[in-house]
N, C-alpha and C positions, 0 to 999 in steps of 0.2 A: 504494499500499500504506499510506502514512503516513496517509491519510484514515481509514482502517478503525482505526488505533490511537486516533485523536482520537475517533471515533465511541464506541468501547468506553469511554473515558474519561468521554466526556459523559453516556453512559448510566448509568455508575456512579455519578456525582455527580448526576444526576437522581433515580436510584433511593434514594440515601442522603438526599437533601433532602426527598423524598416521605414517607420514614419519619418524619422529624422533625416533618412537620405531622399526625400521626395522631391529635391530641387531639380533633378535631372528629369527630362522627359522620358528617358528610357533609350536602349541601344538602338532600337529599329525606326526611333521617329527622327526625322530630318530636323537639323536645327532650327531651319525657319521654314514652317509650311506657308504656302501662299495664302494670304488674306484679303480677302475681297474688300475688306474696309481700308486697309493700307494701300492697296494697289490703285492707280488711276482707273477711272472707267474707261472701258475700251469696248468696240464692237466684237462680238463672238464671231468666230468663223462660220461661213455658213453650213447648213446642215449637210452631213456627209462629207464635209473637208478634211483633210487629214490634220491631226493635231500633233502635239509632241509625246506621243504614245510610246515612243521607243519600241522596245521588244515585248509589249504588255501582251500576254497569251489572250487568246479568243474567250475562254472561260472567264478570266478576270475581268475583261472589258464587259463582258454581258452581265456580271455580278455588280459592277460600278453602275452601269448604266440602269439596272432595274432597281438600285437602292434609293434613286431619286427620282420618282416618277413625275415630281412637279417641273422638272427641267424638260421633259420630253418634248421635241426631239433634241437630245443633248449632244454634245460632240467632247471629245476628251482633248484638253487644252495641255495636260502634261501628265506624265506617269513616271514616278520614280519608284525602283525596287527598294524594299525595307525588309528588315528582320525583326519582327516584333516579339518581346519579351514574354508574352502570353497569350492564350487563345481569345483574348479580349482585343487583340489587335491594337494595344496602345490606349483604348478607350474602355475602360472598366465602368460598369454601370454601379451607381452607389449601392453598396451592401451586397454586390455580387461577387461570387468566387470565380476567379479565372484559372484555368490550368496552366501550370508554369512550365511552358515549352517554348523553344525558339519557333517561331512560325514564319516562313517565308511568304511575302506578300508584296503590295504595291500600295503606294499612296497615289491616287488618282484625282486630278481636278476636272470637274466637269463645268460646261458652260451651257445654258440654254438659249433658245432663240431670243430672249427679252434681256440678255445680258446678266442675269443672275448666275452666280457660281456656287459650287459646292465641292468639298472635300470628302474623298470617301476612302476608307482603309480596306484593303482588300486582300484576304488570306485564307488558307483552310477551307477553301469552299464556301466562305461567308463575306459579307461585306457590312461595314458599319460607318455611319454617315459622322464624321469629326467637325465639319462645317456645312450647314445648309442655308439656302435662301429663306 
């Protein structure tokens, strides 16, 4: 029974220590994500035009475009590869538990025909919205 008490104490100390290191956004998140508020307004590329999607796989492209239906028809402005520190793709929900594993994925910036933009994190067969219109 004594080991259970130590386990609880060690867990609490580890949780407190991890909260002190929350200054870094994580290893898979680029230092500066594109921000619609910081960027000057610009006209989005016409629908179907090639964007800066690099080597974005087709399945990642589909997930990103489906994640923000408010922008349809959307185009991809940029896509950067990323390695997320957990299954939450760098975007944990409050109170949610995330599997701790390195997840390969993408940071995808989308633009709608009306000029609104969104940033989507894609990886492990899922997409999560980081910034939306």
